[in-house]
N, C-alpha and C positions, 0 to 999 in steps of 0.2 A: 883069327887075327884079324880078316875080312869084316866078317861079324859084327865082332865091338867096333869099330871104322863105321861101320854103315850107321850102327845104333848111335853113336855119337853125332854123326851128320843128322841122324833124323832126329834130333831131340834139339840140335842147332838149330834145322827149321823150324820144327816146332816154337821154337819161343821169337823167331827172328820175323815170323810173317804175322803177328797181329801188332808188333810193332810197326813194323813196313805199312799195314794196312791203315793202322791210327795217321801215320807220318800224310799220306798223300789226302786225310780227313781235317786239318789243319792248316791255316794261315795267319801271318800276324793280322790282327784286333785290327780293322777298317773304321777309324772315326773320321767325322768330319770337321775340319777346324777351319772356323770364319770366312764360310762359304758367304759370298756379298748376295744382298738381296736386291736385285735389279727387275726395276718393274718393266712392262712392258710398254707402258703407256708413258711412261717418264715422270706419272707420279709419285712422291715415295706414301708408305703403308706408315699406317701409325704402329707401335708397340703391341696395344691393341690386335689390330689387325693381322699384324704379323703371328701374334700367337692364334689367334682364331684359325687361321690357316692352317698353320703348322698340328692344331688340335685335329682339324678337319680331314687331311693330308695322313695321319696316323690311325685315326679311328675307324679310315673307307680300308685299311690293311691288319685291321682287328688290333691294332696296338692299344691296351688302357693307359690314358692320359692324366697324367693329376701336374697341379698345381702345386711348386714347392713354394715360390715367391715370385716377386717380379723379374721377368726377364728368365725364367727359370721352370723347368718341366719335368717328370719324370715318364717314362714312357716304357709299358712291360708287354710283352708277346709272348703267350704263352700253347707254341705248339705242338700237340701231342705231350710229349713227358720233359718238353725242355722249356725253360725261361731264360727270357734275355729282355735287360733291366738296360735305359739308353739315359743319360742325361742328356736334355736338351735345352741352350743356352740361347736367348735369342735377343736383340734390338730390331729399332727398323732398318739397320741396313746392315745385320750381319746375323748369321747363326751358327750355330755347333752340335751337333749329336757325338756325343761320347759314351763310351764302355763304364756301365756303370756294375753290373753284374751278373749272374748267370749259374745256371743249374742245367746238367748233363749236357754241356758244349763244350766238354773239353781244355777248359780255360787254363792256363799257367803262369799267368802272369805276361806274358807279351802274345800269344798266339791261341786261336780258338775254333771250334769246328767251322767251318767255310760256312755253313749257312746260315751264322751267324750273320757275317761277312754280306750275304745276299739279300737279308732280312734287312741291313740298315742299308744298303744300297737301294734297296727296291724305297724304303722310307725316304732316304734322302732325294730321290728322284720325282715323288710323291708332292713332295713338299715343294720343290722347284714349280712342279708345276703350277700348284697353287698358288705360289707367292706371286706368279706371274700373269695370272688373272685378272684380269678387270674389275 
């Protein structure tokens, strides 16, 4: 009887460990919504200048950027076997970075691998630096 109980317990532990390991790796998807563009010099940037600086920041982090239309870019990063794609919407006063697609990042509709959020936060920080340069 005791050996059956141990066998059932071992089976439950074997099934629970992979689920627990995956739980710690995912987080709610991080999006940047309407971040204000504030110039240090007080001079406003044109939409073209905003686009150029966003592209520079993204390319410095090895994102591949494509222009979709006025005020709309897509950026793709491919570290190892993973792929993350974001929409970047911008104007002279605001920009947003929004999840578009991914591969091998455990996306389930609301959560994603924590590395995706790290990549987007680094991209956001780099864009902010570029936008605040003279």
